[in-house]
C-alpha positions in Angstrom: -9.9 17.3 -2.8 -6.6 18.0 -4.6 -5.0 14.8 -3.4 -8.0 12.8 -4.5 -7.6 14.0 -8.1 -5.1 11.2 -8.6 -8.1 8.7 -8.4 -9.9 10.3 -11.4 -7.9 8.0 -13.8 -9.5 5.0 -12.0 -12.9 6.5 -12.0 -12.6 7.1 -15.7 -11.4 3.6 -16.3 -14.5 2.2 -14.5 -16.8 4.9 -15.6 -19.6 2.6 -16.6 -19.9 1.3 -13.1 -20.2 4.9 -11.9 -22.7 5.9 -14.6 -24.9 2.9 -14.1 -24.7 3.4 -10.3 -25.8 7.0 -10.6 -28.8 6.0 -12.9 -29.8 3.3 -10.5 -29.6 5.8 -7.6 -31.9 8.2 -9.4 -34.4 5.4 -10.1 -34.3 4.0 -6.6 -34.9 7.5 -5.2 -37.9 8.1 -7.5 -39.4 4.9 -6.2 -38.8 6.3 -2.7 -40.5 9.6 -3.4 -43.6 8.3 -5.1 -45.0 6.7 -1.9 -45.1 10.1 -0.2 -47.4 11.4 -2.9 -49.5 8.2 -2.6 -49.9 8.9 1.1 -51.0 12.4 0.3 -53.6 11.2 -2.1 -54.8 8.5 0.3 -55.0 11.0 3.3 -56.9 13.6 1.2 -59.2 10.8 0.0 -60.0 9.9 3.6 -60.6 13.5 4.6 -62.8 14.3 1.6 -64.7 11.0 1.7 -65.5 10.9 5.4 -68.0 13.8 5.3 -69.8 12.4 2.3 -69.8 8.9 3.9 -71.5 10.1 7.1 -73.9 12.2 5.0 -75.4 9.0 3.6 -75.6 7.3 7.0 -78.1 4.4 6.9 -78.5 4.6 3.1 -77.7 1.7 0.8 -75.3 4.0 -1.1 -73.1 4.2 2.0 -72.1 0.5 1.7 -71.1 1.0 -1.9 -69.1 4.0 -1.0 -67.3 2.1 1.7 -66.4 -0.7 -0.7 -65.0 1.9 -3.2 -63.2 3.7 -0.4 -61.7 0.5 1.0 -60.6 -0.7 -2.4 -58.9 2.7 -3.1 -57.0 2.6 0.2 -56.0 -1.0 -0.5 -54.8 -0.1 -4.0 -52.7 2.8 -2.5 -51.2 0.4 0.0 -50.3 -2.2 -2.6 -48.7 0.6 -4.8 -46.6 1.7 -1.8 -45.4 -1.9 -1.2 -44.6 -2.2 -4.9 -42.6 1.0 -4.8 -40.7 -0.2 -1.7 -39.9 -3.5 -3.5 -38.7 -1.7 -6.6 -36.6 0.7 -4.6 -35.0 -2.3 -2.8 -34.1 -3.9 -6.2 -32.5 -0.8 -7.5 -30.6 -0.2 -4.2 -29.2 -3.7 -4.7 -28.1 -2.7 -8.2 -26.5 0.5 -6.8 -24.3 -1.5 -4.5 -23.5 -4.0 -7.3 -22.1 -1.2 -9.4 -20.5 1.5 -7.1 -19.2 -0.9 -4.4 -17.9 -3.4 -7.0 -16.2 -0.4 -8.7 -14.5 0.5 -5.4 -13.1 -3.0 -5.1 -11.7 -2.9 -8.6 -10.1 0.5 -7.9 -8.6 -0.8 -4.6 -7.1 -3.8 -6.5 -5.7 -1.5 -9.2 -4.3 1.0 -6.8 -2.6 -1.6 -4.6 -1.0 -3.1 -7.8 0.2 0.3 -9.0 1.7 1.2 -5.6 3.5 -2.1 -5.3 4.7 -1.9 -8.9 5.9 1.6 -8.2 7.7 0.5 -5.0 9.6 -2.0 -7.2 11.0 0.8 -9.4 12.4 2.9 -6.6 16.1 2.8 -5.7 17.6 1.3 -2.6 18.1 4.7 -1.1 14.3 5.1 -0.9 14.0 1.9 1.2 16.8 3.1 3.5 14.8 6.3 4.3 11.5 4.6 4.9 10.6 1.9 7.4 8.9 -1.3 6.3 5.9 -0.6 8.6 5.3 2.7 6.9 5.5 1.1 3.4 3.0 -1.5 4.6 0.6 1.0 6.2 0.4 3.0 3.0 -0.4 0.0 0.8 -2.9 -1.5 3.2 -4.6 0.9 5.6 -4.3 4.0 3.4 -5.6 2.2 0.4 -8.5 0.9 2.5 -9.4 4.4 3.5 -9.3 5.5 -0.2 -11.6 2.6 -1.1 -14.2 3.8 1.5 -14.2 7.1 -0.5 -14.6 5.6 -4.0 -17.2 3.1 -2.6 -19.6 3.8 0.3 -18.8 7.5 0.7 -19.3 8.2 -3.1 -22.4 6.1 -3.1 -24.0 8.0 -0.1 -22.8 11.3 -1.6 -24.5 10.6 -4.9 -27.6 9.5 -3.1 -27.7 12.7 -1.0 -27.3 14.9 -4.1 -29.9 13.1 -6.1 -32.4 12.8 -3.3 -31.9 16.4 -2.3 -32.7 17.8 -5.8 -35.6 15.4 -6.3 -37.2 16.1 -2.9 -36.6 19.9 -3.0 -38.1 20.0 -6.5 -41.2 18.1 -5.3 -41.5 20.3 -2.2 -41.4 23.5 -4.3 -44.1 22.1 -6.5 -46.3 21.8 -3.4 -45.5 25.0 -1.5 -42.6 27.4 -2.0 -43.2 29.1 1.3 -43.1 25.9 3.3 -40.0 24.7 1.4 -38.1 27.9 2.4 -39.0 27.4 6.0 -37.8 23.8 5.9 -34.5 24.9 4.4 -33.8 27.5 7.0 -31.6 25.3 9.2 -29.3 24.4 6.2 -26.9 27.4 6.7 -26.3 26.2 10.3 -25.6 22.7 9.0 -23.1 24.0 6.4 -21.1 26.0 9.0 -21.1 22.9 11.3 -19.8 20.7 8.4 -17.0 23.2 7.6 -15.8 23.5 11.2 -15.9 19.7 11.9 -14.2 19.0 8.5 -11.1 21.0 9.5 -10.9 19.1 12.8 -11.4 15.7 11.1 -8.7 16.4 8.5 -6.1 17.3 11.1 -6.9 14.3 13.4 -7.0 11.9 10.4 -3.5 12.8 9.4 -2.3 12.3 13.0 -4.0 8.9 13.2 -2.4 7.7 9.9 1.0 8.8 11.1 0.6 7.0 14.4 -0.6 3.9 12.6 2.5 3.8 10.5 4.6 4.1 13.7 2.6 1.3 15.3 3.0 -1.0 12.2 6.7 -0.3 12.1 7.2 -1.2 15.7 5.2 -4.5 15.4 7.1 -5.5 12.2 10.5 -4.9 13.9 9.4 -6.8 17.1 8.3 -9.9 15.1 11.4 -9.8 12.9 13.6 -9.6 16.0 11.6 -12.0 18.2 14.6 -14.2 18.7 16.6 -11.3 20.1 13.7 -10.2 22.3 13.4 -13.7 23.7 17.1 -14.2 24.2 17.4 -11.1 26.2 14.1 -11.8 28.1 12.6 -8.5 26.9 9.1 -9.7 26.2 7.6 -7.5 28.9 9.6 -4.5 27.8 8.5 -5.0 24.2 4.9 -5.4 25.3 5.1 -2.2 27.3 6.4 -0.3 24.3 3.7 -1.7 22.1 1.1 -0.7 24.7 2.4 2.9 24.7 2.2 3.0 20.9 -1.3 1.4 20.9 -2.4 3.9 23.7 -1.4 6.8 21.5 -3.3 5.4 18.6 -6.3 4.8 20.7 -6.3 8.3 22.1 -6.0 9.8 18.6 -8.8 7.6 17.3 -11.0 8.6 20.2 -10.4 12.2 19.6 -11.6 11.7 16.0 -14.6 9.7 17.2 -15.6 12.6 19.5 -15.6 14.9 16.5 -17.6 12.5 14.4 -20.2 12.1 17.3 -20.8 15.9 17.1 -22.7 15.5 13.8 -25.5 13.2 15.0 -27.0 15.5 17.7 -26.7 18.6 15.5 -28.4 16.9 12.6 -31.2 15.4 14.8 -31.8 18.9 16.2 -31.9 20.5 12.8 -34.3 17.8 11.4 -36.5 18.2 14.5 -36.5 22.0 13.9 -37.6 21.4 10.3 -40.4 19.1 11.4 -41.7 21.7 13.9 -41.6 24.4 11.2 -43.5 22.2 8.8 -46.2 21.5 11.3 -46.5 25.1 12.5 -46.3 26.9 9.2 -48.2 24.1 7.4 -51.0 24.3 10.0 -51.4 28.0 9.3 -51.6 27.2 5.6 -54.3 24.6 6.1 -56.3 27.1 8.2 -55.9 29.6 5.3 -57.1 27.0 2.9 -53.8 27.0 0.9 -52.8 23.4 1.7 -54.5 20.1 2.7 -53.6 17.8 5.6 -52.2 15.4 2.9 -49.7 18.1 1.8 -48.4 18.5 5.3 -48.1 14.7 5.8 -46.2 14.5 2.4 -43.9 17.3 3.6 -43.1 15.6 6.8 -42.3 12.4 4.9 -40.0 14.4 2.6 -38.2 15.9 5.5 -37.7 12.5 7.1 -36.5 11.1 3.7 -33.7 13.7 4.0 -32.9 12.7 7.6 -30.7 9.6 6.8 -28.8 11.2 3.8 -28.1 14.3 5.9 -27.1 12.2 8.9 -24.8 10.2 6.5 -23.3 13.6 5.4 -21.2 13.6 8.6 -19.9 10.1 8.0 -19.4 10.7 4.3 -17.4 13.9 5.1 -15.3 12.1 7.6 -14.5 9.3 5.1 -13.6 11.8 2.4 -11.3 13.6 4.7 -9.6 10.4 5.8 -9.3 9.3 2.2 -7.8 12.7 1.3 -5.3 12.3 4.1 -4.4 8.8 3.1 -4.2 9.7 -0.6 -1.8 12.5 0.3 0.5 10.0 2.0 0.2 7.6 -1.0 1.0 10.4 -3.4 4.2 11.2 -1.5 5.6 7.9 -2.5 4.0 7.8 -6.0 5.7 11.1 -6.7 9.1 9.7 -5.8 11.0 8.9 -9.0 13.9 6.6 -9.4 17.2 8.2 -10.3 18.5 4.9 -11.8 17.4 5.6 -15.3 19.0 5.0 -18.7 18.7 7.2 -21.7 20.2 4.8 -24.3 18.8 1.5 -22.8 21.5 -0.6 -24.3 20.7 -4.4 -24.1 23.7 -6.6 -25.0 25.5 -9.6 -23.6 28.2 -8.5 -21.2 31.8 -9.6 -21.7 32.8 -8.6 -18.1 35.4 -5.8 -18.2 34.9 -3.3 -15.4 36.5 0.1 -15.0 36.1 2.5 -12.1 37.1 6.1 -13.0 37.6 8.5 -10.1 34.5 7.1 -8.4 33.2 8.8 -5.3 30.0 7.9 -3.4 28.1 9.6 -0.6 25.0 8.0 0.8 22.1 10.4 0.2 20.3 9.6 3.5 23.2 9.7 5.9 25.7 12.0 4.1 28.5 9.4 4.8 31.2 9.4 2.1 32.0 5.8 1.5 34.4 6.0 -1.5 37.0 8.6 -2.4 38.5 8.9 -5.9 38.3 5.1 -6.5 40.2 3.9 -9.6 40.3 0.2 -10.7 40.2 -1.8 -13.9 39.1 -5.4 -13.9 39.8 -7.3 -17.1 37.3 -9.7 -18.7 37.4 -13.0 -16.8 39.7 -11.7 -14.1 38.9 -12.3 -10.4 39.6 -9.5 -8.0 39.4 -9.6 -4.2 38.5 -6.5 -2.3 39.7 -6.6 1.3 39.3 -4.1 4.1 38.0 -3.6 7.6 34.4 -2.7 8.5 33.4 0.6 7.1 36.1 0.7 4.4 33.6 0.9 1.5 33.6 -2.8 0.4 29.8 -3.3 0.3 29.4 0.1 -1.3 31.3 -1.2 -4.3 29.0 -4.2 -4.5 26.0 -1.9 -4.5 27.5 0.2 -7.2 28.3 -2.8 -9.4 24.7 -4.1 -9.1 23.6 -0.5 -9.8 21.6 -0.3 -6.7 23.1 3.2 -6.5 24.8 5.5 -9.0 28.2 7.1 -8.1 28.0 10.7 -6.9 31.4 11.3 -8.5 33.1 9.8 -11.5 31.7 6.9 -13.6 31.8 3.1 -13.9 32.3 1.5 -17.4 31.2 -2.0 -18.3 33.0 -3.2 -21.5 34.0 0.4 -22.0 30.4 1.6 -22.1 29.1 3.8 -19.2 27.0 1.7 -16.9 24.3 4.4 -17.0 23.8 3.6 -20.8 22.7 0.0 -20.1 19.1 -0.9 -19.6 18.9 -1.4 -15.8 17.0 -4.7 -15.8 18.9 -6.2 -18.8 22.2 -5.4 -17.0 21.2 -6.8 -13.6 20.0 -10.1 -15.2 23.6 -10.7 -16.1 24.9 -10.1 -12.6 25.2 -12.8 -9.9 25.1 -11.1 -6.5 25.5 -12.7 -3.1 24.7 -10.0 -0.5 26.3 -9.7 2.9 22.9 -9.8 4.6 21.4 -13.0 3.1 17.7 -12.9 2.4 15.8 -16.0 1.5 12.1 -16.2 0.7 9.4 -18.2 2.4 9.4 -20.8 -0.4 11.0 -24.2 -1.3 14.8 -24.5 -1.5 14.4 -25.3 -5.2 12.4 -22.1 -5.9 14.9 -20.0 -3.9 17.8 -21.3 -6.1 15.9 -20.7 -9.4 14.5 -17.3 -8.1 13.5 -15.2 -11.0 14.3 -17.8 -13.7 11.3 -20.0 -14.4 12.9 -22.0 -17.2 16.0 -23.1 -15.3 16.6 -26.9 -15.7 16.8 -28.9 -12.5 20.3 -30.2 -13.4 21.6 -26.6 -13.2 20.0 -26.1 -9.7 21.5 -29.4 -8.5 25.0 -28.4 -9.8 24.8 -25.0 -8.2 23.8 -26.5 -4.8 26.8 -29.0 -5.1 29.2 -26.1 -5.9 28.0 -24.3 -2.8 28.6 -27.4 -0.7 24.9 -27.6 0.3 23.9 -30.8 -1.5 24.5 -33.2 1.5 22.4 -31.0 3.7 19.5 -30.9 1.3 19.4 -34.6 0.7 19.2 -35.1 4.5 16.1 -33.0 4.7 12.9 -35.2 4.6 11.4 -33.2 1.7 14.7 -32.5 0.0 14.6 -29.6 -2.5 10.9 -29.1 -1.7 11.7 -28.2 1.9 9.9 -25.0 2.7 11.9 -22.3 4.4 10.5 -20.1 7.1 10.4 -16.3 7.0 13.8 -15.0 5.8 15.1 -18.6 5.7 14.8 -19.2 9.4 14.6 -23.0 8.9 18.4 -23.0 7.9 21.5 -22.2 9.9 23.5 -19.1 9.1 26.1 -21.0 7.1 23.4 -22.9 5.2 21.6 -19.7 4.3 24.9 -18.2 2.9 25.6 -21.3 0.8 22.0 -21.3 -0.5 22.5 -17.6 -1.5 25.7 -18.5 -3.3 23.9 -21.3 -5.1 21.1 -18.9 -6.2 23.7 -16.5 -7.7 25.8 -19.0 -9.6 22.8 -20.9 -10.9 22.0 -17.9 -13.1 25.3 -18.4 -14.9 26.1 -14.7 -14.6 28.7 -12.8 -16.7 29.8 -10.9 -13.6 29.8 -12.5 -10.1 29.8 -10.3 -7.0 30.4 -12.0 -3.7 29.9 -9.6 -0.8 31.5 -11.2 2.3 29.4 -14.3 1.6 31.5 -16.8 3.6 31.6 -15.0 6.9 29.1 -17.5 8.5 30.8 -20.8 7.4 33.7 -22.6 9.1 37.2 -22.8 7.6 36.7 -26.3 6.2 33.5 -25.5 4.4 35.0 -22.3 3.2 37.9 -24.2 1.6 35.5 -26.6 -0.1 33.4 -23.7 -1.5 36.5 -21.8 -2.6 37.9 -24.8 -4.5 34.5 -25.2 -6.2 34.5 -21.4 -6.9 37.8 -21.7 -8.9 36.0 -23.7 -11.6 32.9 -21.4 -11.4 35.0 -18.2 -11.7 36.9 -19.5 -14.7 36.3 -17.3 -17.7 33.9 -15.2 -15.6 34.6 -11.7 -14.1 34.4 -12.1 -10.3 34.6 -9.6 -7.5 35.2 -11.1 -4.1 34.5 -8.7 -1.2 35.6 -10.0 2.2 37.4 -9.1 5.4 39.0 -12.6 5.5 42.3 -13.0 3.7 41.5 -16.7 3.1 38.7 -15.8 0.8 41.0 -13.7 -1.3 43.7 -16.3 -2.0 42.1 -17.6 -5.2 41.7 -14.1 -6.8 44.0 -13.0 -9.6 44.5 -9.7 -7.9 43.9 -8.3 -4.4 42.9 -4.8 -3.6 43.1 -3.4 0.0 40.7 -0.6 1.0 40.9 1.7 3.9 38.3 4.5 4.4 37.1 4.3 0.8 40.6 4.5 -0.7 42.9 1.9 -2.3 46.0 1.7 -0.2 47.5 -1.5 -1.8 46.9 -3.8 -4.7 48.6 -6.8 -6.3 48.9 -10.6 -6.0 49.1 -12.4 -2.6 52.9 -12.7 -3.1 53.4 -9.1 -4.1 51.4 -7.8 -1.2 53.2 -10.0 1.3 56.5 -8.7 0.0 55.4 -5.1 0.6 55.2 -5.9 4.3 52.3 -3.4 4.9 48.6 -3.4 5.6 47.8 -6.7 3.8 50.6 -8.7 5.5 49.6 -7.3 8.9 46.0 -8.3 8.2 47.1 -11.8 7.0 49.3 -12.4 10.1 46.6 -11.3 12.5 44.0 -13.7 10.9 46.6 -16.5 10.8 47.3 -16.2 14.5 43.5 -16.1 15.2 42.9 -19.3 13.2 45.8 -21.1 14.9 44.5 -20.0 18.3 
């Protein structure tokens, strides 16, 4: 139950639902116990009245006695029906409190998990698959809801009914009650053994479910690749293997769950036999009446369903504990991207890298080595280099998706770590290498995150990104809905829309991470000419492997294996006759070819 302690805050928040649910449970069980006593009174009345009734056989008094007797039995019957109706009403109220509470907790828990996901750094999402993240916020939370809802409801009902029934049993016959409770130690041992098995198998199921969810998510995201390589059958076979493992693990848990039912039926049957055997002897000795034995049997059978539900309740609690343990693993993760000073001020745009080194925490790959660079306010700098030279890592550091593992980055001569993270990022325009668009309209993708952006700015940004003519050709224009990850658009259109989204925010610092790789040379020239005006009086960092994208920059920096090997203007670097000139000539020949 240690893992489930986290849920106490929600139970306290919705405590009135729980308190009222408990009260309604007690009342409903009282109305369930009273009929057993009415049956005892009715049966004893029949036994006691029959002898007297036959004693007055043929007399006029016999008819009057029959009428009184029949009315009494009818009254008992009506009272039992009334008790059943009242019990049903309060059972309804129990569900309207405890089950409703569980839905509120489910809603709050999902929101808290999602909100916590948003605070975690990019390194967290590199370590964990999307399928695993989805499984914990959906399947695991659903298992937890079963604990705070039905399992808690049945658990409270079992405890309340157990104490009420046992107290009534003891008031009738202590000896008979002790015989009825004899099978309970066997039940306790059975629950303990099965609990251990359930816990272990539940954890295996949740782990397998995460793997299955991850596989399905990847398969659907890469469906075009699967179809292009005619790998549908192979993909299905892999899914079938994952699903088969999940089925086998689920069946193994079901077999354990099934063990409870026959054991409990056996124990309940044994209790009934003991009641009849011992109770019969007590009747013979004159200590009890037949009504008492009937009442006892009804009490034992009242305990049948709650005790049978004990196995299911235990299983749900174990599953919830397993799921909450997995949820807690992520909730205990804390972001390292924190600020102690939380400075919020408009940026001017000066950037300084001081002996910056960076090693990716998940892979251990060192992407930057002793990187020094100063970018003046309003200056544009192009970062060139081959694949794996550390270009995109610089973009991630500038957006503070990561913090340097060595050295520091200054923005306007203030350490980046001193700025409030969100206030800083709002002033950054970032175009990632891997373009991501949302399943929404083109207009909403451009104004993403800025609700008060005027349409004129959206239109101007689209024109600057050379996407205006494409949009007006669409039947629905700016209201055209994009498919998942922008699948409606071509690769070049997606990159240009991503550029429009960045520049529409009017950022103080613009970071372009190889954002023109999917456009042709003509479109690239149009965008670059527009970018000259956009980058005026704005600090810009252009990251690319294409020399043509670097021409409009005030300064060019050439990276190789995380180190600066050359820097200067296009003319200066060409005069050096080294790496930049070699890269320039290779790309020039390729374009001519």
